[in-house]
C-alpha positions as a Markdown table, in Angstrom:
| # | Residue | x | y | z |
|---|---|---|---|---|
| 1 | Ile | -4.3 | 3.5 | -37.4 |
| 2 | Tyr | -2.6 | 1.9 | -40.3 |
| 3 | Ile | 1.2 | 0.6 | -40.1 |
| 4 | Tyr | 3.4 | 0.8 | -43.0 |
| 5 | Ile | 6.0 | -2.1 | -43.2 |
| 6 | Tyr | 8.9 | -1.3 | -45.3 |
| 7 | Thr | 10.6 | -4.6 | -46.2 |
| 8 | Ile | 14.3 | -4.9 | -45.4 |
| 9 | Ile | 15.5 | -6.4 | -48.5 |
| 10 | Met | 19.1 | -6.9 | -47.4 |
| 11 | Ala | 20.4 | -4.7 | -44.6 |
| 12 | Pro | 20.8 | -1.8 | -44.8 |
| 13 | Thr | 18.4 | -1.2 | -47.6 |
| 14 | Gly | 14.6 | -0.7 | -48.1 |
| 15 | Ser | 11.9 | -0.6 | -50.5 |
| 16 | Phe | 9.3 | 2.3 | -50.0 |
| 17 | Pro | 5.9 | 2.7 | -51.9 |
| 18 | Leu | 5.4 | 6.0 | -53.9 |
| 19 | Pro | 1.8 | 7.1 | -54.5 |
| 20 | Ala | 1.2 | 9.1 | -57.8 |
| 21 | Gly | 2.2 | 12.8 | -57.4 |
| 22 | Pro | 5.1 | 14.8 | -56.3 |
| 23 | Val | 7.7 | 12.9 | -54.0 |
| 24 | Gly | 8.7 | 15.8 | -52.0 |
| 25 | Ile | 12.3 | 14.7 | -51.9 |
| 26 | Ser | 15.4 | 16.5 | -53.2 |
| 27 | Phe | 18.5 | 14.6 | -54.4 |
| 28 | Ala | 22.1 | 15.7 | -54.7 |
| 29 | Asp | 25.0 | 14.0 | -56.3 |
| 30 | Val | 27.5 | 12.5 | -54.0 |
| 31 | Asn | 30.4 | 10.7 | -55.5 |
| 32 | Gly | 28.3 | 10.1 | -58.4 |
| 33 | Ile | 25.4 | 8.4 | -56.7 |
| 34 | Pro | 21.9 | 10.4 | -56.1 |
| 35 | Thr | 21.7 | 11.0 | -52.3 |
| 36 | Ile | 18.8 | 12.5 | -50.4 |
| 37 | Ser | 19.5 | 16.0 | -49.5 |
| 38 | Glu | 16.3 | 17.6 | -48.3 |
| 39 | Ile | 13.0 | 16.1 | -47.5 |
| 40 | Ser | 9.7 | 18.3 | -47.7 |
| 41 | Ser | 7.5 | 18.2 | -44.7 |
| 42 | Ser | 4.6 | 17.4 | -47.0 |
| 43 | Ser | 6.5 | 14.3 | -48.5 |
| 44 | Val | 4.7 | 10.9 | -48.2 |
| 45 | Leu | 8.1 | 9.6 | -47.0 |
| 46 | Glu | 8.8 | 12.4 | -44.3 |
| 47 | Gly | 9.8 | 10.8 | -41.1 |
| 48 | Leu | 10.2 | 7.5 | -42.9 |
| 49 | Val | 13.6 | 8.3 | -45.0 |
| 50 | His | 16.4 | 10.4 | -44.0 |
| 51 | Val | 19.0 | 12.8 | -45.5 |
| 52 | Gly | 21.9 | 10.6 | -46.6 |
| 53 | Tyr | 20.0 | 7.7 | -47.9 |
| 54 | Thr | 21.3 | 6.8 | -51.5 |
| 55 | Phe | 19.3 | 5.6 | -54.5 |
| 56 | Leu | 19.3 | 2.0 | -55.6 |
| 57 | Ser | 16.4 | 1.6 | -57.9 |
| 58 | Leu | 13.0 | 2.8 | -59.1 |
| 59 | Arg | 10.2 | 0.3 | -60.0 |
| 60 | Arg | 7.5 | 1.8 | -62.0 |
| 61 | Asp | 3.9 | 0.3 | -62.1 |
| 62 | Asn | 4.4 | -1.4 | -65.3 |
| 63 | Gly | 7.3 | -3.6 | -63.7 |
| 64 | Val | 10.0 | -1.9 | -65.2 |
| 65 | Ile | 13.2 | -1.5 | -62.8 |
| 66 | Leu | 15.4 | 1.7 | -63.4 |
| 67 | Glu | 18.8 | 1.4 | -61.9 |
| 68 | Asp | 22.4 | 2.9 | -62.2 |
| 69 | Met | 21.1 | 6.4 | -62.9 |
| 70 | Asn | 22.7 | 9.6 | -62.0 |
| 71 | Thr | 20.9 | 12.3 | -60.0 |
| 72 | Asn | 19.6 | 14.2 | -63.2 |
| 73 | Glu | 18.3 | 11.0 | -64.6 |
| 74 | Leu | 16.5 | 10.2 | -61.4 |
| 75 | Val | 14.9 | 13.4 | -61.0 |
| 76 | Glu | 13.6 | 13.0 | -64.6 |
| 77 | Ala | 12.4 | 9.4 | -64.2 |
| 78 | Leu | 10.4 | 10.6 | -61.0 |
| 79 | Gln | 8.9 | 13.3 | -63.0 |
| 80 | Lys | 7.8 | 11.1 | -65.8 |
| 81 | Ser | 6.5 | 8.4 | -63.5 |
| 82 | Lys | 4.4 | 11.0 | -61.5 |
| 83 | Asp | 0.9 | 9.3 | -62.8 |
| 84 | Asp | 1.9 | 5.8 | -61.6 |
| 85 | Ile | 0.0 | 4.7 | -58.7 |
| 86 | Ser | 2.2 | 1.9 | -57.7 |
| 87 | Arg | 6.0 | 3.0 | -57.8 |
| 88 | Tyr | 8.6 | 1.7 | -55.3 |
| 89 | Leu | 11.7 | 3.4 | -54.5 |
| 90 | Lys | 14.7 | 1.3 | -53.2 |
| 91 | Leu | 17.2 | 3.1 | -51.1 |
| 92 | Lys | 20.3 | 2.2 | -49.3 |
| 93 | Leu | 19.6 | 3.2 | -45.8 |
| 94 | Asn | 23.2 | 4.4 | -44.9 |
| 95 | Leu | 22.3 | 4.1 | -41.2 |
| 96 | Pro | 24.4 | 5.9 | -38.6 |
| 97 | Ala | 26.7 | 3.8 | -36.1 |
| 98 | Ser | 24.1 | 4.8 | -33.3 |
| 99 | Thr | 21.2 | 7.1 | -32.4 |
| 100 | Ile | 19.2 | 7.8 | -29.4 |
| 101 | Ile | 15.5 | 8.6 | -29.6 |
| 102 | Thr | 13.2 | 9.8 | -26.6 |
| 103 | Leu | 9.7 | 8.7 | -26.9 |
| 104 | Pro | 6.8 | 10.7 | -25.4 |
| 105 | Pro | 4.2 | 9.3 | -23.2 |
| 106 | Gly | 1.7 | 7.1 | -25.3 |
| 107 | Pro | 2.0 | 4.5 | -27.9 |
| 108 | His | 5.6 | 3.9 | -29.1 |
| 109 | Gly | 4.6 | 3.6 | -32.7 |
| 110 | Leu | 7.2 | 0.9 | -33.6 |
| 111 | Leu | 7.1 | -2.3 | -35.4 |
| 112 | Leu | 9.8 | -4.6 | -34.1 |
| 113 | Glu | 10.8 | -8.2 | -34.9 |
| 114 | Asp | 13.8 | -10.3 | -34.1 |
| 115 | Asn | 16.5 | -10.6 | -36.8 |
| 116 | Asp | 18.0 | -14.1 | -37.9 |
| 117 | Asp | 20.4 | -13.5 | -34.9 |
| 118 | Gly | 17.6 | -13.1 | -32.4 |
| 119 | Ile | 18.2 | -9.3 | -32.1 |
| 120 | Cys | 15.2 | -6.8 | -32.0 |
| 121 | His | 15.4 | -4.3 | -35.0 |
| 122 | Val | 13.0 | -1.9 | -36.5 |
| 123 | Ile | 10.9 | -2.9 | -39.5 |
| 124 | Gly | 8.4 | -0.2 | -39.6 |
| 125 | Val | 6.8 | 2.7 | -37.8 |
| 126 | Thr | 3.2 | 4.1 | -37.5 |
| 127 | Pro | 2.8 | 7.4 | -39.5 |
| 128 | Gly | 3.1 | 10.2 | -37.1 |
| 129 | Tyr | 5.1 | 8.4 | -34.6 |
| 130 | Ser | 8.6 | 8.1 | -33.6 |
| 131 | Arg | 9.7 | 10.0 | -36.7 |
| 132 | Asp | 13.3 | 9.9 | -35.7 |
| 133 | Ile | 13.3 | 6.0 | -35.7 |
| 134 | Arg | 15.6 | 4.7 | -38.5 |
| 135 | Val | 14.2 | 1.6 | -40.1 |
| 136 | Gly | 16.7 | -1.3 | -40.4 |
| 137 | Met | 18.5 | -0.2 | -37.0 |
| 138 | Leu | 18.9 | -2.5 | -34.0 |
| 139 | Val | 17.3 | -1.8 | -30.7 |
| 140 | Asp | 20.3 | -2.0 | -28.5 |
| 141 | Gly | 18.6 | -0.7 | -25.1 |
| 142 | Ile | 16.0 | 1.1 | -23.5 |
| 143 | Glu | 15.9 | 3.3 | -20.4 |
| 144 | Thr | 12.7 | 4.6 | -18.6 |
| 145 | Ser | 12.2 | 7.5 | -16.4 |
| 146 | Asp | 11.7 | 5.3 | -13.5 |
| 147 | Gly | 15.3 | 4.0 | -13.6 |
| 148 | Leu | 14.8 | 0.8 | -15.6 |
| 149 | Gln | 17.6 | -0.2 | -17.9 |
| 150 | Leu | 17.3 | -2.9 | -20.4 |
| 151 | Tyr | 20.1 | -3.9 | -22.9 |
| 152 | Gly | 20.6 | -6.9 | -25.3 |
| 153 | His | 17.2 | -8.3 | -25.0 |
| 154 | Pro | 14.9 | -9.7 | -27.8 |
| 155 | Thr | 11.9 | -8.1 | -29.1 |
| 156 | Lys | 9.3 | -9.7 | -27.0 |
| 157 | Met | 10.9 | -8.1 | -23.9 |
| 158 | Val | 11.6 | -4.7 | -25.6 |
| 159 | Leu | 7.7 | -4.5 | -26.5 |
| 160 | Gln | 6.7 | -5.4 | -23.0 |
| 161 | Ile | 8.8 | -2.8 | -21.5 |
| 162 | Leu | 7.7 | -0.1 | -23.9 |
| 163 | Asp | 4.1 | -1.0 | -23.4 |
| 164 | Gln | 4.4 | -1.0 | -19.7 |
| 165 | Ala | 6.2 | 2.3 | -19.5 |
| 166 | Gln | 4.0 | 4.3 | -21.9 |
| 167 | His | 2.6 | 6.5 | -19.3 |
| 168 | Gln | 6.0 | 7.6 | -18.1 |
| 169 | Ser | 7.5 | 10.8 | -18.9 |
| 170 | Glu | 10.0 | 9.5 | -21.5 |
| 171 | Arg | 11.2 | 6.2 | -22.8 |
| 172 | Ile | 15.0 | 6.5 | -24.3 |
| 173 | Val | 15.5 | 4.0 | -27.1 |
| 174 | Lys | 19.2 | 3.5 | -28.0 |
| 175 | Cys | 19.6 | 2.2 | -31.4 |
| 176 | Ile | 22.6 | 0.9 | -33.3 |
| 177 | Ser | 23.3 | -0.1 | -36.8 |
| 178 | Pro | 23.4 | -3.8 | -38.0 |
| 179 | Glu | 27.3 | -3.4 | -38.2 |
| 180 | Ser | 27.8 | -2.4 | -34.7 |
| 181 | Lys | 28.2 | -5.0 | -31.9 |
| 182 | Pro | 25.2 | -5.2 | -29.6 |
| 183 | Ser | 25.6 | -4.7 | -25.9 |
| 184 | Pro | 25.7 | -7.7 | -23.6 |
| 185 | Lys | 22.5 | -8.7 | -22.1 |
| 186 | Ser | 21.6 | -6.9 | -18.9 |
| 187 | Lys | 18.7 | -5.6 | -17.0 |
| 188 | Val | 18.8 | -3.0 | -14.1 |
| 189 | Leu | 15.7 | -2.6 | -12.2 |
| 190 | Pro | 14.5 | 0.8 | -10.3 |
| 191 | Ser | 14.3 | 0.6 | -6.6 |
| 192 | Phe | 10.4 | 1.0 | -6.5 |
| 193 | Lys | 7.4 | 0.6 | -8.9 |
| 194 | Thr | 3.6 | 0.9 | -8.3 |
| 195 | His | 1.0 | -0.8 | -10.4 |
| 196 | Thr | -2.7 | -0.4 | -10.2 |
| 197 | Leu | -4.1 | -3.8 | -11.1 |
| 198 | Pro | -7.3 | -4.3 | -13.1 |
| 199 | Pro | -9.9 | -6.7 | -11.8 |
| 200 | Gly | -9.0 | -10.5 | -12.3 |
| 201 | Thr | -7.6 | -13.4 | -10.4 |
| 202 | Ala | -3.6 | -13.8 | -9.6 |
| 203 | Ala | -3.4 | -15.5 | -13.0 |
| 204 | Glu | -5.3 | -12.9 | -15.0 |
| 205 | Val | -3.1 | -10.0 | -13.6 |
| 206 | Gly | 0.2 | -11.8 | -14.4 |
| 207 | Leu | 1.0 | -12.9 | -10.8 |
| 208 | Gln | 0.4 | -16.6 | -10.9 |
| 209 | Glu | 4.2 | -17.3 | -11.1 |
| 210 | Leu | 6.0 | -16.1 | -7.9 |
| 211 | Gly | 9.3 | -17.1 | -6.5 |
| 212 | Asp | 10.8 | -16.8 | -2.9 |
| 213 | Asn | 9.5 | -13.6 | -1.2 |
| 214 | Cys | 7.1 | -13.0 | -3.8 |
| 215 | Thr | 9.6 | -12.4 | -6.7 |
| 216 | Ile | 7.7 | -11.9 | -10.0 |
| 217 | Ala | 8.9 | -14.7 | -12.4 |
| 218 | Ser | 9.5 | -14.4 | -16.2 |
| 219 | Ser | 6.4 | -13.2 | -18.1 |
| 220 | Gly | 4.3 | -15.9 | -19.7 |
| 221 | Ser | 2.6 | -15.4 | -23.0 |
| 222 | Arg | -0.7 | -16.5 | -21.7 |
| 223 | Arg | -1.1 | -13.6 | -19.3 |
| 224 | Ser | -3.8 | -11.2 | -20.0 |
| 225 | Tyr | -2.0 | -8.4 | -18.3 |
| 226 | Ser | 1.8 | -8.2 | -17.9 |
| 227 | Met | 3.8 | -7.5 | -14.8 |
| 228 | Pro | 7.5 | -6.5 | -14.8 |
| 229 | Ser | 9.6 | -9.6 | -13.8 |
| 230 | Gly | 12.2 | -9.4 | -11.3 |
| 231 | Phe | 10.6 | -7.3 | -8.8 |
| 232 | Arg | 9.4 | -8.5 | -5.1 |
| 233 | Val | 5.8 | -7.6 | -4.4 |
| 234 | Tyr | 6.2 | -5.6 | -1.3 |
| 235 | Thr | 2.7 | -4.4 | -0.4 |
| 236 | Leu | -0.8 | -4.8 | -1.7 |
| 237 | Thr | -3.2 | -2.1 | -0.9 |
| 238 | Leu | -7.1 | -2.2 | -1.3 |
| 239 | Pro | -8.1 | 1.5 | -0.8 |
| 240 | Asp | -11.8 | 0.8 | -1.3 |
| 241 | Leu | -11.8 | -1.8 | 1.2 |
| 242 | Gly | -9.5 | 0.0 | 3.6 |
| 243 | His | -7.0 | -3.0 | 3.9 |
| 244 | Ser | -3.3 | -3.4 | 3.2 |
| 245 | Phe | -0.6 | -6.2 | 3.4 |
| 246 | Arg | 3.2 | -6.2 | 3.4 |
| 247 | Asn | 5.6 | -9.1 | 3.1 |
| 248 | Val | 2.8 | -11.7 | 2.1 |
| 249 | Thr | 3.9 | -15.1 | 1.0 |
| 250 | Pro | 3.4 | -16.2 | -2.6 |
| 251 | Asp | 0.5 | -18.2 | -1.6 |
| 252 | Gln | -1.2 | -15.5 | 0.5 |
| 253 | Leu | -0.8 | -12.9 | -2.3 |
| 254 | Met | -2.3 | -15.3 | -4.9 |
| 255 | Glu | -5.3 | -16.0 | -2.5 |
| 256 | Leu | -5.8 | -12.2 | -1.7 |
| 257 | Leu | -5.8 | -11.3 | -5.4 |
| 258 | Asn | -8.4 | -14.2 | -6.1 |
| 259 | Val | -10.8 | -13.2 | -3.3 |
| 260 | Thr | -10.6 | -9.6 | -4.4 |
| 261 | Ser | -10.8 | -10.4 | -8.2 |
| 262 | Asp | -13.8 | -8.0 | -8.7 |
| 263 | Glu | -12.0 | -5.0 | -7.3 |
| 264 | Ser | -10.8 | -2.4 | -9.7 |
| 265 | Asn | -8.6 | -0.7 | -7.4 |
| 266 | Arg | -5.8 | -2.9 | -6.1 |
| 267 | Ile | -2.4 | -1.2 | -5.9 |
| 268 | Val | 0.8 | -3.3 | -5.6 |
| 269 | Thr | 4.2 | -1.7 | -4.6 |
| 270 | Leu | 7.1 | -3.5 | -6.1 |
| 271 | Lys | 10.8 | -3.5 | -4.8 |
| 272 | Asn | 14.0 | -4.4 | -6.4 |
| 273 | Pro | 15.3 | -7.2 | -4.3 |
| 274 | Asp | 18.8 | -6.1 | -4.8 |
| 275 | Lys | 18.1 | -2.5 | -3.5 |
| 276 | Leu | 16.3 | -3.3 | -0.3 |
| 277 | Ser | 17.0 | -1.2 | 2.8 |
| 278 | Ser | 18.7 | -3.3 | 5.6 |
| 279 | Lys | 15.5 | -2.8 | 7.9 |
| 280 | Ala | 13.2 | -3.9 | 4.8 |
| 281 | Ala | 15.5 | -6.9 | 4.4 |
| 282 | Ser | 15.2 | -7.9 | 7.9 |
| 283 | Ser | 11.4 | -7.8 | 7.9 |
| 284 | Ile | 10.9 | -10.1 | 5.1 |
| 285 | Gly | 10.1 | -12.8 | 7.4 |
| 286 | Val | 7.3 | -10.9 | 9.0 |
| 287 | Thr | 3.9 | -10.4 | 7.4 |
| 288 | Ser | 2.0 | -7.1 | 8.4 |
| 289 | Tyr | -1.8 | -6.6 | 8.1 |
| 290 | Lys | -3.6 | -3.3 | 8.2 |
| 291 | Leu | -7.3 | -4.2 | 8.3 |
| 292 | Arg | -10.4 | -2.0 | 8.4 |
| 293 | Leu | -12.9 | -3.3 | 10.7 |
| 294 | Pro | -16.7 | -2.9 | 10.4 |
| 295 | Asp | -17.9 | 0.2 | 12.3 |
| 296 | Glu | -20.1 | -2.1 | 14.5 |
| 297 | Gly | -19.1 | -5.3 | 16.5 |
| 298 | Asn | -17.0 | -6.4 | 19.4 |
| 299 | Ala | -14.5 | -9.3 | 19.2 |
| 300 | Glu | -17.2 | -12.0 | 19.3 |
| 301 | Gln | -19.6 | -10.3 | 16.8 |
| 302 | Leu | -16.5 | -10.0 | 14.7 |
| 303 | Gly | -15.6 | -13.8 | 14.7 |
| 304 | Leu | -12.4 | -13.1 | 16.5 |
| 305 | Val | -11.0 | -15.6 | 19.4 |
| 306 | Leu | -8.4 | -13.6 | 21.2 |
| 307 | Glu | -5.8 | -14.9 | 23.6 |
| 308 | Asp | -2.6 | -14.0 | 25.5 |
| 309 | Thr | 0.4 | -16.0 | 24.7 |
| 310 | Ser | 2.3 | -18.0 | 27.5 |
| 311 | Asp | 5.4 | -15.7 | 27.1 |
| 312 | Asp | 3.5 | -12.7 | 27.9 |
| 313 | Gly | 3.6 | -11.5 | 24.4 |
| 314 | Leu | 1.1 | -9.6 | 22.3 |
| 315 | Pro | -2.4 | -11.0 | 22.2 |
| 316 | Ile | -2.9 | -13.4 | 19.1 |
| 317 | Ile | -5.9 | -14.2 | 17.1 |
| 318 | Ala | -6.1 | -17.8 | 18.1 |
| 319 | Asp | -9.3 | -18.4 | 15.8 |
| 320 | Ile | -11.6 | -16.8 | 13.4 |
| 321 | Asp | -14.9 | -17.8 | 12.4 |
| 322 | Ser | -15.2 | -18.5 | 8.6 |
| 323 | Ser | -18.2 | -16.2 | 8.5 |
| 324 | Ser | -16.0 | -13.3 | 9.8 |
| 325 | Pro | -15.5 | -10.3 | 7.3 |
| 326 | Leu | -11.9 | -10.5 | 8.2 |
| 327 | Ala | -11.5 | -14.2 | 7.4 |
| 328 | Pro | -10.7 | -13.8 | 3.6 |
| 329 | Tyr | -7.8 | -11.5 | 4.8 |
| 330 | Leu | -6.3 | -13.3 | 7.7 |
| 331 | Met | -5.3 | -16.4 | 5.7 |
| 332 | Thr | -1.9 | -17.9 | 7.2 |
| 333 | Pro | -0.2 | -21.2 | 6.8 |
| 334 | Ala | -0.7 | -23.9 | 9.5 |
| 335 | Gly | 1.0 | -23.2 | 12.7 |
| 336 | Val | 1.6 | -19.6 | 12.0 |
| 337 | Val | 0.4 | -17.1 | 14.8 |
| 338 | Val | -1.1 | -13.8 | 14.1 |
| 339 | Ser | -0.2 | -11.0 | 16.8 |
| 340 | Val | -2.3 | -7.9 | 17.2 |
| 341 | Thr | 0.0 | -4.9 | 17.5 |
| 342 | Lys | -2.3 | -2.0 | 17.7 |
| 343 | Ile | -5.9 | -0.9 | 17.3 |
| 344 | Gly | -7.2 | 2.6 | 16.3 |
| 345 | Trp | -10.0 | 4.5 | 14.7 |
| 346 | Asp | -10.9 | 7.8 | 12.9 |
| 347 | Gly | -7.2 | 8.3 | 12.3 |
| 348 | Thr | -6.6 | 10.1 | 15.4 |
| 349 | Thr | -7.0 | 7.3 | 18.5 |
| 350 | Glu | -4.5 | 4.5 | 18.8 |
| 351 | Phe | -4.0 | 1.7 | 21.6 |
| 352 | Glu | -0.7 | -0.5 | 21.4 |
| 353 | Gly | 0.7 | -2.8 | 24.2 |
| 354 | Leu | -2.9 | -4.4 | 25.2 |
| 355 | Asp | -3.3 | -7.7 | 26.5 |
| 356 | Ala | -6.3 | -10.0 | 25.0 |
| 357 | Ser | -8.6 | -8.8 | 27.9 |
| 358 | Asp | -7.9 | -5.1 | 27.1 |
| 359 | Leu | -8.2 | -5.8 | 23.4 |
| 360 | Lys | -11.6 | -7.3 | 23.7 |
| 361 | Glu | -12.7 | -4.3 | 25.9 |
| 362 | Val | -11.6 | -1.8 | 23.4 |
| 363 | Leu | -13.2 | -3.5 | 20.4 |
| 364 | Gly | -16.5 | -3.7 | 22.5 |
| 365 | Asp | -16.2 | 0.1 | 23.6 |
| 366 | Ser | -15.4 | 1.2 | 19.9 |
| 367 | Ser | -18.3 | -0.6 | 18.5 |
| 368 | Gly | -19.8 | 2.2 | 16.4 |
| 369 | Phe | -17.1 | 4.2 | 15.8 |
| 370 | Pro | -16.0 | 4.8 | 12.3 |
| 371 | Gln | -12.8 | 3.9 | 10.5 |
| 372 | Arg | -11.7 | 1.3 | 13.1 |
| 373 | Met | -8.3 | -0.3 | 11.9 |
| 374 | Leu | -6.6 | -3.3 | 13.2 |
| 375 | Tyr | -2.9 | -3.9 | 12.9 |
| 376 | Cys | -1.4 | -7.3 | 13.0 |
| 377 | Thr | 1.8 | -9.2 | 12.4 |
| 378 | Ala | 2.5 | -12.8 | 11.6 |
| 379 | Ser | 6.0 | -14.7 | 11.3 |
| 380 | Arg | 6.3 | -17.0 | 8.6 |
| 381 | Asp | 9.2 | -19.1 | 10.0 |
| 382 | Gly | 11.1 | -19.7 | 13.0 |
| 383 | Gly | 14.5 | -18.5 | 11.5 |
| 384 | Glu | 16.5 | -15.5 | 12.2 |
| 385 | Asn | 14.0 | -13.3 | 10.5 |
| 386 | Lys | 11.3 | -14.1 | 13.0 |
| 387 | Met | 10.2 | -11.0 | 15.1 |
| 388 | Ile | 9.2 | -11.4 | 18.6 |
| 389 | Leu | 7.1 | -8.6 | 20.2 |
| 390 | Lys | 6.4 | -8.2 | 23.8 |
| 391 | Arg | 4.2 | -5.7 | 25.6 |
| 392 | Gly | 7.1 | -4.5 | 27.6 |
| 393 | Asp | 9.2 | -3.9 | 24.6 |
| 394 | Ala | 6.5 | -2.2 | 22.6 |
| 395 | Pro | 7.7 | 1.3 | 22.6 |
| 396 | Ser | 11.3 | 0.6 | 21.4 |
| 397 | Val | 9.9 | -1.8 | 18.8 |
| 398 | Val | 7.3 | 0.9 | 17.7 |
| 399 | His | 10.2 | 3.4 | 17.4 |
| 400 | Ser | 12.1 | 1.0 | 15.1 |
| 401 | Val | 9.2 | 0.4 | 12.9 |
| 402 | Gln | 8.8 | 4.3 | 12.7 |
| 403 | Gln | 12.2 | 4.6 | 11.5 |
| 404 | Gln | 11.7 | 2.0 | 8.7 |
| 405 | Glu | 8.5 | 3.7 | 7.7 |
| 406 | Gln | 10.2 | 7.1 | 7.4 |
| 407 | Gln | 13.0 | 5.7 | 5.2 |
| 408 | Glu | 10.5 | 3.9 | 2.9 |
| 409 | Gln | 8.3 | 6.9 | 2.8 |
| 410 | Gln | 11.4 | 8.9 | 1.4 |
| 411 | Glu | 11.8 | 6.3 | -1.1 |
| 412 | Leu | 8.2 | 6.5 | -2.2 |
| 413 | Asp | 8.3 | 10.2 | -2.5 |
| 414 | Ser | 11.2 | 9.8 | -5.0 |
| 415 | Leu | 9.0 | 7.9 | -7.4 |
| 416 | Pro | 7.8 | 9.5 | -10.5 |
| 417 | Thr | 4.2 | 8.0 | -10.3 |
| 418 | Asn | 0.7 | 9.3 | -10.5 |
| 419 | Pro | -0.1 | 11.3 | -7.2 |
| 420 | Ser | -3.0 | 9.1 | -6.4 |
| 421 | Ile | -1.2 | 6.0 | -6.7 |
| 422 | Ala | 2.0 | 7.3 | -4.8 |
| 423 | Ser | -0.4 | 8.3 | -1.9 |
| 424 | Ala | -1.9 | 4.8 | -1.8 |
| 425 | Ala | 1.6 | 3.1 | -1.9 |
| 426 | Ala | 2.6 | 5.4 | 0.8 |
| 427 | Ala | -0.2 | 4.3 | 2.8 |
| 428 | Ala | 0.7 | 0.7 | 2.1 |
| 429 | Ala | 4.4 | 1.2 | 3.2 |
| 430 | Ser | 3.2 | 2.8 | 6.4 |
| 431 | Ser | 0.9 | -0.2 | 7.3 |
């Protein structure tokens, strides 16, 4: 793919190369100035120049520059120079005050850079792409079909958003003339997004800079894969392994990504921290695990030490053997207690409200059953967000969690995502 760069000499003007042969452009006299009135679909400049551009000069391949010509003189000069192989036509762009372009899915085809004021503007396009984009205009804002709105940002951020959204149904680019006043800098995030991560460590997939509650920090130029900043990583789903995690800490997320760096199917669900439901916000202090157990093995064989708590709460994983297949996924800070809320298998049978003895018995009796799942929670702090679950309160707690899951499922269903990704994200939200 070749990118034609049309140098902006002094906004808003541009110089355009003309090969030998017919130009395919018609000019009309407007106030004594040759003005483009029609562009043939076969013209080499079709999609690059527009009706209304006015003539400034024609440079022939012998270096002679022709200026101050009327329309008849220009048409005659273009005819006489049709055998020149290196002509340049300089035009005044006469840009509109504003224009809106809707880009289809795929490469955006734009060549952008910051001007002297640090504002993103168009300096070229790839032939065949974005034919309605006007060279010389400022990129004032971008809106994507998932709800993202970005205004007043420099080229680096604009290109990042255009690339990240290339599979969405549409990307709206709002351009203004250099004489217009740019919009103030702003960014509005959609409620939800899902991303399928490529293989790689946390740093390699752009998630090594995480703030409180796993909020993605600003993008770094050294990342091999870019993630949208400002979102909170809400869930991590590993469909091929059968595991999913919700509300993990930044350290836990980075460690999980590092130990699964060879996996090619890892899905993260991102949430706008400013648009969390009240129940989602209240659960921030609680990490949830949904772990696929090996088909074979009782508690001892799985390396799990299960105990009851002194307050007659849910059974806890008091210790785990380093050789356990679950060890890489049950990493918690020192002092954090992991409680087992439920166990089930085959998508049909589930047990909850068990004490440690009952749980051990169910693990032993279910050895050999397919698709065994273990559901756990872990509070990360002792503050007001801490969730305390007791066996006697299990039904009411489960009902509350189900209400939250239904609300999150409605949010996920409204996402314009790939069906396979959406289903995996929904599974993560229901963990």
